[in-house]
C-alpha positions as CSV (number, residue, x, y, z in Angstrom):
1,M,0.0,0.0,0.0
2,K,2.9,2.3,0.8
3,R,4.5,1.7,-2.6
4,Q,1.2,2.4,-4.4
5,F,0.8,5.7,-2.5
6,I,4.3,6.8,-3.3
7,L,3.9,5.9,-7.0
8,L,0.6,7.8,-7.2
9,F,2.1,10.9,-5.5
10,A,5.1,10.7,-7.9
11,I,2.8,10.6,-11.0
12,I,0.7,13.5,-9.7
13,F,3.9,15.5,-9.0
14,I,5.3,14.8,-12.4
15,V,2.1,15.7,-14.3
16,L,1.5,18.9,-12.3
17,N,5.1,20.2,-12.7
18,A,5.9,19.0,-16.2
19,S,5.2,21.4,-19.0
20,A,5.6,21.2,-22.8
21,R,6.2,24.0,-25.3
22,Q,3.5,24.3,-27.9
23,P,4.5,22.9,-31.3
24,E,5.7,25.4,-33.8
25,R,4.5,25.9,-37.3
26,G,6.2,23.6,-39.9
27,Y,7.1,20.0,-40.3
28,R,6.3,17.6,-37.5
29,G,6.8,13.8,-37.2
30,F,5.7,11.1,-34.8
31,L,7.1,7.7,-33.9
32,D,4.9,5.5,-31.6
33,W,4.9,2.1,-30.1
34,S,1.3,0.9,-30.5
35,N,-0.5,-1.7,-28.5
36,T,-4.1,-2.9,-29.1
37,V,-5.9,-5.4,-27.0
38,R,-9.4,-7.0,-27.0
39,T,-10.8,-9.4,-24.5
40,E,-14.3,-11.1,-24.9
41,K,-16.2,-14.0,-23.5
42,V,-16.9,-16.5,-26.3
43,P,-20.3,-18.2,-26.0
44,G,-20.0,-21.8,-25.0
45,F,-16.5,-21.4,-23.5
46,T,-15.6,-20.8,-19.9
47,K,-12.3,-19.1,-20.8
48,R,-12.1,-15.5,-22.1
49,Y,-10.5,-14.9,-25.5
50,T,-7.7,-12.2,-25.6
51,D,-6.5,-10.7,-28.9
52,Y,-3.3,-8.6,-28.5
53,Y,-1.3,-6.7,-31.2
54,T,1.9,-4.7,-30.8
55,G,3.9,-2.7,-33.3
56,F,5.0,0.7,-34.4
57,S,3.5,3.6,-36.3
58,T,4.9,6.7,-37.8
59,S,3.2,9.9,-39.1
60,H,4.6,12.9,-40.9
61,G,2.9,16.1,-41.7
62,F,2.5,19.8,-41.1
63,Q,1.8,21.7,-38.0
64,F,-0.4,24.7,-39.1
65,N,-0.5,26.5,-35.8
66,P,0.3,25.5,-32.1
67,R,-2.9,23.5,-31.9
68,L,-3.6,21.9,-35.4
69,Y,-1.5,19.1,-37.0
70,I,-2.5,17.2,-40.1
71,G,-0.4,14.4,-41.6
72,A,-0.3,10.9,-43.0
73,G,1.4,7.7,-41.7
74,I,1.4,3.9,-41.5
75,D,0.8,1.5,-38.7
76,F,2.3,-2.0,-38.5
77,E,1.2,-4.3,-35.7
78,Y,1.7,-8.0,-35.1
79,N,-0.1,-10.7,-33.1
80,S,2.4,-13.4,-32.2
81,D,-0.3,-15.8,-30.9
82,Q,-2.2,-16.0,-34.1
83,R,0.7,-15.0,-36.4
84,D,-1.5,-12.3,-37.8
85,R,-0.5,-8.7,-38.8
86,L,-2.1,-5.4,-39.5
87,L,-0.8,-2.9,-42.0
88,T,-2.8,0.4,-42.2
89,P,-2.0,3.6,-43.9
90,F,-3.9,6.5,-42.3
91,I,-4.6,10.2,-42.2
92,H,-3.6,11.8,-38.9
93,G,-5.2,14.8,-37.3
94,R,-4.2,16.1,-33.9
95,T,-4.8,19.0,-31.5
96,D,-2.4,20.0,-28.8
97,L,-3.8,22.0,-25.9
98,L,-2.1,24.1,-23.2
99,F,-3.8,24.9,-19.9
100,G,-1.0,26.5,-17.8
101,K,1.4,23.6,-17.4
102,F,-1.1,20.9,-18.3
103,T,-0.6,19.8,-21.9
104,P,-3.2,17.2,-23.1
105,F,-3.8,16.3,-26.7
106,G,-6.5,14.7,-28.8
107,E,-5.9,12.9,-32.0
108,M,-7.7,10.8,-34.6
109,R,-6.4,8.4,-37.3
110,L,-8.5,7.3,-40.2
111,G,-7.4,4.9,-42.7
112,Y,-7.7,1.4,-44.4
113,N,-6.7,-1.9,-43.1
114,L,-4.8,-3.7,-46.0
115,T,-4.8,-7.1,-44.3
116,N,-7.5,-9.5,-43.3
117,G,-9.5,-8.8,-46.5
118,G,-9.4,-5.0,-46.0
119,G,-11.6,-2.7,-44.0
120,V,-11.8,0.6,-42.1
121,Y,-9.3,1.7,-39.6
122,F,-10.4,4.4,-37.1
123,S,-8.4,5.3,-33.9
124,P,-9.3,8.3,-31.7
125,N,-7.0,8.8,-28.7
126,I,-6.5,11.3,-25.9
127,G,-3.3,11.7,-24.0
128,Y,-0.6,13.8,-22.4
129,R,2.5,15.4,-23.9
130,F,5.7,15.9,-21.9
131,N,8.5,18.3,-23.0
132,W,11.7,16.5,-23.9
133,G,14.2,19.1,-25.1
134,R,13.8,22.1,-27.4
135,K,11.6,20.5,-30.2
136,M,10.8,17.0,-28.9
137,G,8.0,15.7,-26.8
138,I,7.1,12.3,-25.2
139,N,3.4,11.4,-25.8
140,L,1.3,8.9,-23.8
141,G,-2.1,8.2,-25.2
142,L,-5.2,5.9,-24.6
143,G,-8.1,5.3,-26.9
144,V,-10.0,2.9,-29.0
145,T,-9.0,1.3,-32.4
146,I,-11.7,0.0,-34.7
147,I,-10.4,-2.4,-37.4
148,G,-12.4,-3.6,-40.3
149,Y,-12.1,-7.0,-41.9
150,T,-13.6,-9.1,-44.7
151,S,-14.1,-12.9,-44.4
152,D,-15.7,-15.6,-46.6
153,I,-19.1,-17.2,-45.8
154,Y,-19.4,-20.9,-46.4
155,D,-22.6,-23.0,-46.7
156,V,-22.6,-25.7,-44.1
157,S,-24.6,-28.9,-44.2
158,I,-24.6,-31.9,-41.8
159,T,-24.7,-35.5,-43.1
160,P,-26.8,-38.1,-41.3
161,D,-23.5,-39.5,-39.9
162,G,-22.9,-36.0,-38.2
163,E,-20.2,-34.9,-40.6
164,Y,-20.0,-31.3,-41.6
165,I,-19.7,-30.5,-45.3
166,F,-18.5,-27.0,-46.2
167,T,-19.3,-25.6,-49.7
168,G,-18.5,-22.3,-51.1
169,P,-17.5,-19.6,-50.4
170,I,-21.0,-18.3,-51.1
171,G,-20.4,-14.7,-50.1
172,K,-18.4,-12.2,-48.1
173,H,-18.9,-10.9,-44.5
174,H,-17.7,-7.4,-43.7
175,G,-17.2,-6.6,-40.0
176,C,-15.3,-4.5,-37.5
177,T,-13.6,-5.3,-34.2
178,A,-13.0,-2.7,-31.4
179,Y,-9.8,-2.8,-29.4
180,F,-8.5,-0.8,-26.4
181,S,-5.4,1.0,-27.5
182,F,-2.3,2.4,-25.7
183,R,0.5,4.4,-27.4
184,I,3.8,5.8,-26.2
185,G,6.0,7.7,-28.5
186,I,8.0,10.8,-29.4
187,D,7.3,13.8,-31.7
188,F,10.0,15.8,-33.4
């Protein structure tokens, strides 16, 4: 309990005393370590199913004023359990705010998932920016990532012996999956 109290006090002290300079007009780039996770209870099973992706994203663009950034980037994430990957180019919009020494940000990424049959990529985040030198900052962000996918639909029939017979594919299924996301990165 004592360690948790000291850790909480240290985090509050750092946030209240840290300040970041507002970004200046001109080129701005980001390099982030991305993590997305989803946990769900699958009907008929007692165990929860967890889907975890980790990877990197980068974005480069133009800072129009101290509060508005627009750029484009690419996100690559990998799931080692399923040996699955996500590759998503995106448009990146971001606003950096300054309330005294408090420097929160909000960002939105909108793009297209090139893997898993293709689909939408939408990732809004909020976070905090720490000053790290003259033109650099450290960013911590939390949000939601929605990833679209396309899969084949098969016709299934059961024989009198209880065997399943799959025929098709007879169509396509388009869907989206929502993940909790966490990013830590730098801007330069």
